C-alpha positions as CSV (number, residue, x, y, z in Angstrom):
1,M,120.4,242.3,42.0
2,G,121.9,239.8,44.4
3,L,121.0,236.9,42.1
4,S,122.6,238.6,39.1
5,R,125.8,239.3,41.0
6,L,125.9,235.8,42.3
7,A,125.4,234.4,38.8
8,A,128.2,236.7,37.4
9,L,130.6,235.4,40.0
10,H,130.0,231.9,38.8
11,G,130.0,232.7,35.0
12,V,126.3,232.2,34.6
13,A,124.6,234.6,32.2
14,T,121.4,236.4,33.2
15,S,120.8,237.7,29.7
16,Y,122.2,237.0,26.2
17,S,122.2,238.7,22.8
18,P,121.2,236.5,19.8
19,S,122.0,239.5,17.6
20,A,123.7,242.8,18.0
21,D,120.5,244.8,18.6
22,V,118.6,242.2,20.7
23,T,119.0,241.2,24.4
24,V,117.0,238.4,25.9
25,A,116.6,238.1,29.7
26,V,117.1,234.7,31.3
27,A,114.4,233.5,33.6
28,D,115.4,233.5,37.3
29,D,114.4,229.9,37.8
30,T,116.8,228.9,35.0
31,V,119.6,230.8,36.7
32,V,118.7,229.2,40.0
33,A,118.8,225.7,38.5
34,V,122.1,226.3,36.7
35,L,123.7,227.6,39.9
36,A,122.4,224.6,41.8
37,A,124.2,222.4,39.2
38,L,127.4,224.3,40.1
39,G,126.8,223.6,43.8
40,V,125.5,227.1,44.6
41,D,122.3,227.4,46.5
42,A,120.1,230.3,45.2
43,A,116.7,228.8,45.9
44,T,115.6,231.6,48.2
45,P,116.5,235.2,48.8
46,E,118.2,234.2,52.0
47,A,120.2,231.5,50.2
48,V,121.2,234.0,47.6
49,R,122.5,236.4,50.3
50,E,124.4,233.6,52.1
51,S,125.9,232.2,48.9
52,L,126.9,235.7,47.7
53,A,128.6,236.5,51.0
54,A,130.5,233.2,50.9
55,A,131.6,233.8,47.3
56,E,132.8,237.3,48.0
57,S,134.6,236.2,51.2
58,S,136.3,233.5,49.4
59,A,137.3,235.8,46.6
60,A,138.7,238.4,49.0
61,A,140.9,235.8,50.7
62,R,142.2,234.1,47.6
63,L,145.7,234.9,46.5
64,L,145.6,233.0,43.3
65,P,143.0,231.6,40.9
66,P,142.8,227.8,40.7
67,T,144.6,227.8,37.4
68,L,146.9,230.5,36.1
69,V,148.1,231.0,32.5
70,V,151.5,232.2,31.4
71,W,152.0,232.6,27.6
72,A,155.6,232.0,26.7
73,G,157.4,235.2,25.8
74,E,154.5,237.4,26.7
75,P,154.0,239.7,29.7
76,L,152.9,238.1,33.0
77,P,149.4,238.1,34.2
78,R,148.6,240.5,37.0
79,A,147.8,237.6,39.3
80,L,151.6,237.3,39.6
81,T,152.8,240.9,39.3
82,A,150.3,242.2,41.8
83,L,151.5,239.9,44.6
84,P,153.0,242.0,47.5
85,S,156.7,242.7,47.9
86,G,158.5,239.9,49.7
87,T,156.2,237.1,48.4
88,V,158.0,233.8,48.0
89,L,157.3,231.6,45.0
90,H,158.1,228.0,44.3
91,I,157.3,226.2,41.1
92,A,157.2,222.4,41.1
93,L,157.7,221.4,37.5
94,E,155.4,218.9,35.7
95,D,158.3,216.8,34.7
96,A,160.1,216.0,37.9
97,G,163.2,215.0,35.9
98,S,163.7,218.4,34.4
99,P,166.5,220.6,35.7
100,P,165.2,222.7,38.6
101,L,164.5,226.4,38.0
102,P,167.0,228.9,39.3
103,R,166.1,230.2,42.7
104,L,165.9,234.0,42.9
105,S,165.7,236.6,45.6
106,V,164.5,240.0,44.6
107,R,164.4,243.0,47.0
108,P,162.7,246.4,46.4
109,D,166.1,248.2,46.2
110,R,167.6,245.5,43.9
111,P,165.9,245.4,40.5
112,E,168.2,242.8,39.2
113,P,168.0,239.1,40.3
114,A,170.6,237.5,42.5
115,V,170.9,233.8,43.1
116,S,169.7,232.7,46.6
117,G,166.7,230.8,48.3
118,R,163.3,230.8,46.7
119,A,162.0,233.6,44.5
120,A,160.8,236.6,46.5
121,V,158.5,238.8,44.4
122,D,158.8,242.5,44.5
123,A,155.5,243.5,42.9
124,G,155.6,246.8,44.7
125,A,151.9,246.7,45.5
126,G,149.4,245.4,48.0
127,T,147.4,242.3,47.4
128,G,143.9,242.6,46.1
129,T,141.6,240.1,44.5
130,D,138.7,240.6,42.1
131,A,135.3,239.2,42.7
132,G,136.1,236.2,40.5
133,G,138.7,235.1,43.0
134,N,141.7,236.3,41.1
135,T,144.4,238.9,41.9
136,A,143.2,242.3,40.8
137,A,145.1,244.5,38.5
138,D,144.9,247.7,40.6
139,V,147.0,248.2,43.7
140,G,144.8,247.6,46.7
141,A,141.7,246.8,44.6
142,G,140.4,244.5,47.3
143,P,137.2,242.5,47.1
144,G,134.4,243.5,44.9
145,A,136.5,244.6,42.0
146,D,135.0,243.7,38.6
147,S,132.2,241.4,39.5
148,G,131.8,240.3,35.9
149,T,135.0,238.4,35.6
150,G,133.7,235.1,36.7
151,A,136.1,232.4,35.5
152,D,139.1,234.5,35.0
153,S,142.5,232.7,34.7
154,G,144.3,235.6,36.4
155,T,144.9,237.5,33.2
156,G,142.3,240.2,33.7
157,A,140.4,239.1,30.6
158,D,136.7,239.8,31.1
159,A,134.9,236.5,31.1
160,G,131.7,238.2,30.3
161,T,132.7,239.1,26.7
162,G,134.8,236.2,25.4
163,A,136.7,238.7,23.3
164,D,139.7,239.1,25.5
165,A,140.7,235.5,25.9
166,G,144.2,235.1,24.5
167,T,144.6,238.7,23.6
168,G,147.0,239.7,26.4
169,A,144.4,241.8,28.2
170,G,145.2,242.2,31.9
171,V,148.9,241.5,31.7
172,S,151.9,243.5,33.0
173,P,155.4,243.8,31.7
174,T,157.7,240.9,32.7
175,P,159.6,241.9,35.9
176,A,163.3,241.2,36.3
177,W,162.7,238.6,39.0
178,W,160.8,236.2,36.7
179,V,162.5,233.2,35.2
180,E,160.1,231.5,32.8
181,P,159.5,227.8,33.4
182,P,159.5,225.3,30.6
183,L,156.2,224.7,28.8
184,G,153.9,222.5,30.8
185,A,151.3,222.3,33.5
186,H,153.2,223.0,36.7
187,R,152.3,223.6,40.4
188,L,152.9,227.1,41.7
189,S,153.0,227.8,45.5
190,V,153.3,231.3,47.0
191,R,153.7,232.6,50.5
192,V,153.1,236.3,51.2
193,P,154.8,238.2,54.0
194,D,151.7,238.1,56.3
195,G,152.0,234.3,56.4
196,R,149.2,233.4,54.1
197,D,150.0,230.8,51.3
198,A,148.3,229.5,48.3
199,S,148.9,227.2,45.3
200,C,147.5,226.7,41.9
201,T,148.2,225.0,38.6
202,L,150.5,227.1,36.4
203,V,150.0,226.4,32.7
204,V,152.9,227.7,30.6
205,A,151.9,227.6,27.0
206,P,153.5,228.6,23.7
207,A,152.0,231.7,22.1
208,R,150.5,229.8,19.1
209,A,149.6,226.4,18.0
210,P,151.5,224.7,15.2
211,Q,150.5,225.9,11.7
212,P,149.9,223.9,8.5
213,P,151.9,224.5,5.3
214,A,151.2,227.5,3.2
215,R,148.5,225.6,1.3
216,T,147.4,222.0,1.4
217,H,144.2,220.2,0.4
218,G,142.6,216.9,1.4
219,F,139.5,214.9,1.8
220,L,136.8,215.1,4.5
221,V,135.0,211.7,5.0
222,Q,132.9,209.9,7.6
223,L,135.0,206.8,8.1
224,Y,132.1,204.4,8.6
225,S,130.8,205.3,5.1
226,L,134.0,204.4,3.4
227,L,133.8,200.6,2.8
228,S,136.3,198.6,0.9
229,A,136.0,195.0,-0.4
230,R,137.7,193.8,2.8
231,S,135.6,195.8,5.3
232,W,133.3,194.0,7.7
233,G,130.2,196.0,6.8
234,M,131.6,199.6,7.5
235,G,134.7,201.5,6.9
236,D,137.6,200.8,9.3
237,L,141.1,202.0,10.2
238,G,142.6,199.8,7.6
239,D,140.5,201.6,5.0
240,L,141.6,205.0,6.5
241,A,145.3,204.1,6.2
242,D,144.7,202.9,2.6
243,L,142.8,206.1,1.6
244,A,145.6,208.2,3.1
245,A,148.3,206.2,1.4
246,W,146.6,206.2,-2.0
247,S,145.4,209.9,-2.0
248,G,148.7,211.2,-0.6
249,R,150.8,209.3,-3.2
250,T,148.5,209.6,-6.2
251,L,146.7,212.9,-5.7
252,G,149.2,214.8,-3.6
253,T,146.6,215.4,-0.8
254,G,147.9,216.7,2.5
255,F,145.3,215.4,4.9
256,V,142.3,213.2,5.5
257,Q,139.7,214.5,8.0
258,V,137.4,211.9,9.6
259,N,134.5,212.0,12.0
260,P,135.0,211.5,15.7
261,L,136.2,207.9,16.3
262,H,135.2,208.0,20.0
263,A,133.9,204.9,21.8
264,A,130.2,204.6,21.4
265,V,127.7,203.6,24.1
266,L,127.0,199.9,23.9
267,G,123.4,199.1,23.1
268,D,121.0,197.5,20.7
269,P,120.6,199.6,18.8
270,T,123.6,201.7,19.4
271,D,123.2,205.4,18.9
272,P,124.9,205.8,15.4
273,S,125.9,209.4,15.9
274,P,129.6,209.8,16.4
275,Y,128.9,213.1,18.2
276,R,127.2,211.4,21.2
277,P,129.9,209.0,22.4
278,S,130.4,207.0,25.6
279,S,133.9,208.2,25.9
280,R,135.8,210.9,24.0
281,R,139.1,209.8,25.6
282,F,139.3,206.3,24.0
283,P,138.5,205.2,20.5
284,D,135.9,202.7,19.4
285,P,137.2,199.2,18.6
286,V,134.4,198.8,16.0
287,H,136.9,200.7,13.8
288,L,139.5,197.9,14.1
289,H,140.6,196.1,10.9
290,V,140.6,192.7,12.6
291,E,142.9,190.9,10.2
292,S,145.6,193.5,10.9
293,V,145.9,192.5,14.5
294,P,149.1,190.5,14.8
295,E,147.6,187.8,16.9
296,Y,144.8,187.2,14.3
297,G,147.1,184.9,12.3
298,H,147.7,182.7,15.3
299,V,144.1,181.9,16.3
300,P,143.9,178.1,16.5
301,D,140.2,177.9,15.6
302,R,140.5,178.9,12.0
303,G,137.1,177.5,11.2
304,A,135.3,180.0,13.6
305,L,137.3,182.9,12.1
306,D,136.5,181.8,8.5
307,D,132.7,181.7,9.4
308,L,132.9,185.2,10.9
309,R,134.7,186.5,7.9
310,Q,132.1,185.0,5.6
311,D,129.3,186.6,7.6
312,A,131.3,189.9,7.4
313,A,131.6,189.6,3.7
314,T,127.9,189.1,3.4
315,L,127.2,192.1,5.5
316,G,129.5,194.3,3.4
317,D,127.9,193.0,0.2
318,T,124.4,193.9,1.4
319,V,125.6,197.5,1.9
320,L,127.6,197.9,-1.3
321,N,125.4,195.9,-3.6
322,K,121.9,195.4,-2.1
323,G,120.9,198.8,-0.8
324,A,121.2,198.0,2.9
325,L,122.1,200.6,5.5
326,I,125.3,200.3,7.5
327,D,124.4,198.3,10.6
328,R,127.0,199.2,13.2
329,D,125.6,196.7,15.8
330,A,125.8,193.8,13.4
331,V,129.4,194.8,12.5
332,W,130.4,195.0,16.2
333,E,128.8,191.6,17.0
334,L,131.0,190.0,14.3
335,K,134.1,191.8,15.3
336,R,133.5,191.2,19.0
337,Q,133.4,187.5,18.5
338,A,136.5,187.5,16.3
339,L,138.4,189.7,18.8
340,E,137.4,187.4,21.7
341,L,139.3,184.6,19.8
342,V,142.2,186.9,19.1
343,A,142.5,188.0,22.7
344,D,143.0,184.3,23.7
345,V,146.2,184.2,21.8
346,P,149.2,184.9,24.1
347,L,151.1,188.1,23.4
348,T,154.8,187.7,22.4
349,P,157.2,189.2,25.0
350,G,157.7,192.3,22.9
351,R,154.0,192.8,22.4
352,R,153.3,192.1,26.1
353,A,155.9,194.8,27.0
354,A,154.2,197.3,24.6
355,Y,150.8,196.5,26.1
356,C,152.1,197.0,29.6
357,D,153.6,200.4,28.6
358,F,150.2,201.4,27.2
359,L,148.4,200.4,30.4
360,A,150.9,202.4,32.5
361,E,150.6,205.5,30.2
362,Q,146.8,205.5,30.3
363,G,146.4,204.7,34.0
364,R,143.2,205.0,35.9
365,A,141.4,206.6,32.9
366,L,141.7,203.5,30.9
367,E,140.8,201.2,33.9
368,D,137.6,203.2,34.4
369,H,136.7,203.1,30.8
370,A,137.3,199.3,30.6
371,L,135.4,198.7,33.8
372,W,132.4,200.6,32.5
373,C,132.4,198.5,29.4
374,A,132.5,195.3,31.5
375,L,129.8,196.5,33.8
376,A,127.7,197.6,30.9
377,E,127.8,194.0,29.5
378,L,126.1,192.9,32.8
379,H,123.9,195.8,33.8
380,G,123.1,197.7,30.6
381,S,124.6,200.7,29.0
382,D,123.2,203.4,31.2
383,W,125.0,203.5,34.6
384,H,122.1,205.4,36.2
385,S,120.2,202.1,36.1
386,W,123.0,200.0,37.6
387,P,122.8,198.8,41.2
388,A,123.2,201.8,43.4
389,A,126.6,200.8,44.8
390,L,128.1,200.5,41.3
391,R,127.0,204.0,40.2
392,D,130.0,205.4,42.2
393,P,133.3,204.5,40.4
394,R,135.2,204.8,43.7
395,S,132.9,202.7,45.9
396,Q,134.0,199.4,47.5
397,A,131.4,197.5,45.5
398,T,132.9,198.9,42.3
399,A,136.4,197.9,43.5
400,R,135.1,194.4,44.1
401,A,133.6,194.3,40.7
402,R,136.9,195.4,39.2
403,R,138.6,192.4,40.7
404,E,135.8,190.0,39.8
405,L,135.6,191.2,36.2
406,M,139.4,191.4,35.7
407,D,139.3,189.3,32.6
408,R,136.6,191.4,30.9
409,V,138.4,194.6,32.0
410,D,141.6,193.3,30.5
411,F,139.7,192.5,27.3
412,H,138.5,196.0,26.9
413,C,141.9,197.5,27.8
414,R,143.3,195.3,25.1
415,L,140.8,196.6,22.5
416,A,141.8,200.1,23.4
417,W,145.4,199.3,22.8
418,L,144.8,197.6,19.5
419,T,142.7,200.5,18.3
420,D,145.3,203.0,19.4
421,S,147.9,201.0,17.5
422,Q,145.9,201.1,14.3
423,L,145.3,204.8,14.7
424,A,149.1,205.2,14.9
425,A,149.5,203.0,11.8
426,A,147.0,205.2,9.8
427,Q,149.0,208.3,10.7
428,R,152.3,206.7,9.7
429,A,150.8,205.6,6.4
430,A,149.6,209.2,5.8
431,L,153.0,210.7,6.6
432,D,154.9,208.0,4.6
433,A,152.7,209.0,1.6
434,G,154.0,212.5,1.8
435,M,151.1,214.2,3.5
436,A,152.0,217.5,5.1
437,V,149.4,217.0,7.9
438,G,148.0,213.5,7.8
439,I,144.9,212.4,9.7
440,V,142.7,215.1,11.1
441,H,140.7,213.8,14.0
442,D,137.5,215.3,15.4
443,L,136.5,216.1,19.0
444,A,132.8,216.0,19.8
445,V,131.3,218.6,22.1
446,G,130.4,216.2,24.9
447,V,129.5,212.7,25.9
448,H,126.4,210.5,26.4
449,P,125.0,211.0,29.9
450,G,124.9,207.2,30.5
451,G,128.3,206.4,29.1
452,A,131.8,205.7,30.5
453,D,133.1,209.3,30.7
454,A,129.9,210.5,32.4
455,W,130.2,207.7,35.0
456,A,134.0,208.1,35.6
457,Q,134.0,211.9,35.7
458,Q,130.9,212.6,37.7
459,D,132.7,215.2,39.8
460,A,133.6,217.2,36.7
461,L,130.2,217.2,35.1
462,A,127.1,219.3,35.8
463,H,124.3,216.9,36.7
464,G,120.8,217.7,35.5
465,M,122.1,219.8,32.7
466,S,122.5,219.4,29.0
467,V,124.4,221.3,26.3
468,G,122.6,222.8,23.4
469,A,122.0,226.1,21.6
470,P,119.6,229.0,22.1
471,P,116.9,229.9,19.6
472,D,118.2,231.6,16.4
473,A,117.2,232.4,12.9
474,F,117.6,228.8,11.8
475,N,116.0,227.1,14.8
476,A,113.3,229.0,16.6
477,H,113.0,226.4,19.3
478,G,116.7,226.1,20.1
479,Q,118.6,222.8,20.5
480,D,119.2,220.3,23.2
481,W,122.0,217.9,22.4
482,G,121.6,215.7,25.4
483,L,125.2,216.0,26.5
484,P,126.1,216.9,30.1
485,P,128.6,219.8,30.3
486,W,131.8,220.0,32.2
487,R,131.7,222.2,35.3
488,P,134.0,225.1,34.8
489,D,134.8,225.3,38.5
490,A,135.7,221.6,38.7
491,L,137.9,221.9,35.6
492,A,139.8,224.9,37.0
493,A,140.2,223.3,40.4
494,S,141.8,220.2,38.8
495,G,144.1,222.3,36.7
496,Y,142.1,221.1,33.7
497,A,143.4,217.6,34.1
498,P,140.4,215.9,32.3
499,F,140.8,218.3,29.4
500,R,144.5,217.8,29.2
501,G,144.2,214.0,29.3
502,L,141.5,214.1,26.6
503,L,143.6,216.2,24.3
504,R,146.7,214.3,24.8
505,G,145.0,211.0,23.9
506,L,143.3,212.5,20.8
507,L,146.5,214.2,19.6
508,A,148.8,211.2,20.1
509,H,148.3,210.0,16.5
510,A,146.8,213.1,14.8
511,G,148.3,215.5,12.3
512,A,145.5,217.9,13.3
513,L,142.5,218.1,15.5
514,R,139.1,219.6,14.6
515,I,137.1,220.8,17.6
516,D,133.3,220.7,17.0
517,H,131.5,223.8,18.2
518,V,134.8,225.4,19.2
519,M,132.9,228.3,20.8
520,G,132.3,225.9,23.7
521,L,135.8,226.7,24.9
522,F,134.4,230.1,25.8
523,R,130.8,229.4,26.8
524,L,128.1,226.7,26.4
525,W,124.3,226.9,26.4
526,W,123.1,224.9,29.4
527,V,119.6,223.5,29.4
528,P,118.1,222.3,32.7
529,E,116.7,218.8,32.6
530,G,113.1,218.6,31.7
531,R,112.9,222.1,30.2
532,P,112.9,223.2,26.6
533,P,116.1,224.7,25.0
534,T,114.5,228.1,25.1
535,E,114.8,228.1,28.9
536,G,118.6,227.7,29.0
537,T,121.4,230.1,29.6
538,Y,125.1,230.5,28.8
539,V,127.7,229.3,31.3
540,R,131.2,230.7,30.7
541,H,134.5,228.7,30.8
542,D,137.8,230.3,31.5
543,A,138.7,230.6,27.8
544,E,142.2,231.7,28.6
545,A,142.9,228.5,30.4
546,M,141.1,226.3,27.9
547,L,143.0,227.8,25.0
548,A,146.3,227.6,26.9
549,V,145.8,223.9,27.5
550,L,144.7,223.3,23.9
551,V,147.7,225.1,22.5
552,L,150.1,223.4,24.9
553,E,149.0,219.9,24.0
554,A,148.9,220.7,20.3
555,H,152.5,222.0,20.5
556,R,153.6,218.9,22.3
557,A,152.1,216.7,19.5
558,G,153.2,219.0,16.7
559,A,149.6,219.1,15.5
560,V,147.4,221.7,13.8
561,V,144.2,222.7,15.5
562,M,141.0,223.9,13.8
563,G,137.7,224.8,15.2
564,E,134.2,224.5,13.8
565,D,133.1,228.1,14.3
566,L,130.0,228.2,12.1
567,G,126.7,229.9,13.0
568,T,126.3,232.5,15.7
569,V,129.7,233.3,17.2
570,E,130.2,235.7,20.1
571,P,132.1,238.8,19.2
572,G,135.9,238.5,19.8
573,V,135.9,234.7,19.8
574,R,137.3,234.2,16.3
575,E,139.9,236.9,17.0
576,A,141.0,235.2,20.2
577,L,141.3,231.8,18.4
578,A,143.2,233.3,15.5
579,R,145.7,235.0,17.9
580,R,146.5,231.6,19.4
581,G,146.9,229.9,16.0
582,V,143.6,228.0,16.0
583,L,142.2,227.8,12.5
584,G,138.5,228.4,11.8
585,T,136.1,226.8,9.3
586,S,134.8,228.6,6.3
587,V,132.0,227.1,4.2
588,L,131.5,228.6,0.7
589,W,127.7,229.0,0.8
590,F,127.9,231.0,4.1
591,E,130.7,233.3,3.1
592,R,129.0,236.5,2.1
593,D,129.6,240.2,2.8
594,W,127.1,240.2,5.6
595,A,128.1,243.6,6.8
596,G,127.7,245.2,3.4
597,S,126.2,244.1,0.1
598,G,125.3,240.6,1.2
599,R,126.9,239.3,-2.0
600,P,129.4,236.4,-2.2
601,L,132.6,237.3,-0.4
602,P,135.4,237.8,-2.9
603,P,138.1,235.1,-2.5
604,E,140.8,237.5,-1.6
605,E,138.7,238.6,1.4
606,W,138.5,235.2,3.0
607,R,140.6,234.6,6.1
608,E,143.9,232.7,5.7
609,G,143.6,230.9,9.0
610,C,140.9,228.4,8.1
611,L,139.9,225.2,6.6
612,A,137.9,226.2,3.5
613,T,135.3,223.8,2.2
614,V,132.1,223.7,0.2
615,T,130.1,221.6,2.5
616,T,130.2,219.5,5.7
617,H,128.6,216.3,7.1
618,D,125.6,218.4,8.4
619,L,125.0,220.2,5.2
620,P,123.7,219.1,1.7
621,S,126.2,217.7,-0.7
622,T,127.2,220.1,-3.4
623,A,125.3,218.2,-6.1
624,A,122.2,218.3,-4.0
625,R,122.5,222.0,-3.4
626,L,123.2,222.8,-7.1
627,T,120.1,220.8,-8.1
628,G,117.8,221.8,-5.3
629,D,117.4,218.2,-4.2
630,H,118.1,219.1,-0.6
631,V,115.0,221.4,-0.5
632,R,112.7,218.7,-1.8
633,L,114.1,216.2,0.7
634,R,113.5,218.5,3.6
635,H,110.0,219.1,2.2
636,R,109.2,215.4,2.1
637,L,110.3,215.1,5.8
638,G,108.3,218.2,6.9
639,L,111.4,220.2,7.8
640,L,110.8,223.4,5.8
641,A,109.8,226.6,7.6
642,G,108.0,227.9,4.5
643,G,106.2,226.5,1.5
644,L,108.0,224.4,-1.1
645,A,107.7,226.8,-3.9
646,E,109.0,229.7,-1.8
647,E,112.0,227.7,-0.5
648,V,112.9,226.3,-3.9
649,T,112.9,229.8,-5.4
650,A,115.0,231.2,-2.6
651,D,117.5,228.4,-2.8
652,A,117.7,228.6,-6.6
653,T,118.3,232.4,-6.4
654,D,121.1,231.9,-3.9
655,T,122.8,229.2,-6.1
656,A,122.4,231.2,-9.3
657,E,124.1,234.2,-7.7
658,W,127.1,232.0,-6.7
659,L,127.3,230.4,-10.1
660,G,127.1,233.7,-11.9
661,Y,129.9,235.0,-9.7
662,L,132.0,232.0,-10.5
663,A,131.4,232.5,-14.2
664,R,132.5,236.1,-14.0
665,L,135.7,235.0,-12.3
666,G,136.4,232.6,-15.2
667,L,136.0,229.5,-12.9
668,L,133.1,227.9,-14.8
669,P,134.5,227.2,-18.3
670,E,132.0,224.3,-18.6
671,G,129.2,226.8,-18.8
672,E,125.7,226.6,-17.4
673,G,123.8,223.3,-16.9
674,D,126.9,221.2,-16.2
675,E,126.5,220.0,-12.6
676,E,129.9,218.2,-12.5
677,G,131.5,221.3,-13.9
678,A,129.8,223.5,-11.2
679,V,131.2,221.2,-8.5
680,R,134.7,221.7,-9.9
681,A,134.1,225.5,-10.1
682,V,133.3,225.9,-6.5
683,H,136.4,224.0,-5.6
684,R,138.5,226.2,-8.0
685,F,137.1,229.1,-6.1
686,L,138.4,227.8,-2.8
687,L,141.9,227.8,-4.4
688,R,141.6,231.5,-5.1
689,T,141.2,232.1,-1.3
690,P,144.2,232.4,1.0
691,A,142.9,229.5,3.2
692,R,145.7,227.4,4.5
693,M,143.7,224.2,4.1
694,V,141.1,223.3,1.5
695,G,138.8,220.4,2.2
696,V,137.0,218.3,-0.4
697,W,133.9,216.4,1.0
698,L,134.6,213.0,-0.4
699,P,131.0,212.3,-1.5
700,D,131.2,215.5,-3.6
701,A,134.0,213.9,-5.6
702,L,131.5,211.2,-6.8
703,G,128.4,213.3,-7.1
704,D,126.6,211.8,-4.1
705,R,123.4,213.7,-3.5
706,R,122.5,212.4,0.0
707,P,123.6,214.1,3.3
708,Q,125.3,212.0,5.8
709,N,123.3,213.7,8.6
710,L,120.1,215.7,8.4
711,P,119.8,217.8,11.5
712,G,116.3,217.9,13.0
713,T,115.6,214.2,12.2
714,W,116.0,211.0,14.1
715,D,114.4,207.9,12.6
716,Q,112.9,209.9,9.6
717,Y,116.2,209.8,7.9
718,P,119.1,207.2,8.0
719,N,121.6,209.6,9.6
720,W,125.2,208.2,10.0
721,R,124.3,205.0,8.2
722,L,124.9,205.7,4.5
723,P,127.8,204.5,2.5
724,V,129.6,206.9,0.1
725,A,127.7,206.7,-3.3
726,D,127.8,208.1,-6.8
727,A,125.4,210.5,-8.5
728,E,122.8,207.6,-9.0
729,G,123.0,206.6,-5.4
730,H,125.0,203.4,-6.0
731,P,127.4,202.8,-3.2
732,V,131.1,203.1,-4.2
733,A,133.8,200.9,-2.6
734,L,137.2,202.3,-1.9
735,E,138.7,200.2,-4.7
736,E,136.2,201.8,-7.2
737,L,136.6,205.2,-5.7
738,A,140.3,205.1,-6.4
739,V,139.7,204.8,-10.2
740,A,136.5,206.9,-10.5
741,P,136.9,209.2,-13.5
742,R,134.7,211.9,-11.8
743,L,136.9,212.0,-8.7
744,H,140.0,212.3,-10.8
745,R,138.6,215.1,-12.9
746,L,137.8,217.1,-9.7
747,M,141.2,216.5,-8.1
748,E,143.0,217.5,-11.3
749,A,141.2,220.8,-11.0
750,L,142.7,221.2,-7.6
751,A,146.2,219.9,-8.2
752,P,147.7,222.6,-10.6
753,R,147.4,225.4,-8.1
754,E,148.8,223.4,-5.2
755,A,151.9,224.8,-3.6
756,P,154.8,222.4,-2.9
757,P,154.1,220.7,0.4
758,E,156.2,221.7,3.4
759,S,157.2,219.4,6.1
760,R,154.9,218.8,9.0
761,P,155.7,220.5,12.3
762,E,158.0,218.3,14.3
763,P,156.7,217.0,17.7
764,R,158.3,218.7,20.6
765,P,158.8,217.6,24.1
């Protein structure tokens, strides 16, 4: 019982429910290992008792949670209204240049505020804190109230369910003494009459994230796969800008969604997955279009540049015309050499000033990232294998290395700036083309354990743990993604500064942000190092605070937010996200009446707040699903759970049911046996739904049968290395794609029902 209570106090699950009628107990040794990663000793019964006593004592003494959330225009959390009469509050605003808040003094016999000193709070109740360390809702609740709250942001939302986050649970009517601060992440300090004081981060967030127009459609594409005639062997930011400009102006599309463009871990070979990056905060310079860098034209050694361009042209030709896979390492080697030459060109005064501004804005985060890149060039790409003194980013040895490697650090800082500039240019091109949203960027779940973020943010990460997924109907063995998770307690203590900085960087040049596995804002499956995924457990985040930070930063950027919420989703999570304006993701083949007939879900019953699409990068292309090619591919690779005949029959039955339904709706005028017509039909169906955004997987527009990624494979399949191709498997360059008849026939089927685009939400301070 003591271990379960201790686990609950720290947001660690001792059981989980893979389905409504099934509960699975988590092994005690897993719970002990996860608690240890959170800095809690539970190795022995005595240690459990001591840790539990310490946690409860801390909870009883705490006046405020580490981070407190106030939603603009909504009732205050009880953590504020339950403070005792006479408490004095002071709010230090995030923006020191903002006008100061009015100072208020409220007395029990004076319900209306009067100007004077600091704000004295008349909550009319004694102070009590719940066992999660937050002010309790009930007068005099005292320690031990609601031991299941765990990582509560002071709203009273039960961290054990995930359903209450963002719903307004645990809030009280706004008292007369309250004057709402401006939106932002401020510092709140309180002093109660008995002399105790406390402080915390106060996140004031808008009620909802910005929303897209009533209806818009666009392309989904893996950028590396979109080569043009000028690409250096893989798609780049120049190609992205060109795709956005062409499709926005010619096809009336409202957005282009791309894969994560995070910085990869340097290596040979480099992990090609964009979902296992070195840093999520900074983009990868491999995506640079080198010739668009202003200093490129002033490189004195033109012969060296011409040789590199010729090698790049050869590399691109092998991919587009000779069946070669995309070789990211070869591309980067050529670009690195070219960028070394470019970096030797002095910046003009204006460019130098812009670069200095960028360095000042990014601060230590960029310095750490660039230093990791420089050290990785010397000592390898996994910081765990570096000399011991360099494994600490704040050690004296690391400080010396920073000075000694100043030129290399500056080079990598420069690359980050150049890449950021081209990201901005791509978004400008999209908006100039009339797109309502523009570029939709993607946020991966986590980072590579040996990469830059894991090195620089060691205090915020849980060592010896990896993020994954529990066993389910699709994967009996569970999943281990090899990504170290953030520590919820460390995030809360920092006021979610790492998360805020990450989002601010990603949203700077985004019309929208997709969050992979958005359920991770609520809880993540932690797997102790050396154990199978079946021996993991859930660890809960303060979803209220995570959502507030997300909505705040999206509001500041004027950007839409969507979450990938496919698969098993905890009850209440989708509702909490929808309440805060975070769109979901709905994939046609998965949208059935699961609670009733099991048949395809009628279009009018789909949710409005979503990106609706037919497939994704992790699923078969539509042509492959229609023909059953994806089943035969999985059979060849030994990935089928059952026999080939059984799987083919089940898949064909599922597809036939959908096609029959589409025909009854009048969406398949081409009739049976027309694969291209069926691809158009499923997209016509999406237009019948109320979905705010409709996404077209770009390879579907050409009839490509190959998936970009085949989960469950590593070297058995060329994941993340295939160029966009046509129905025969021939790679298609951007210039050919723009005039492809099949693509235009599909997009013509989408265009007639498109509502006039509305203006994109304006960025707000």
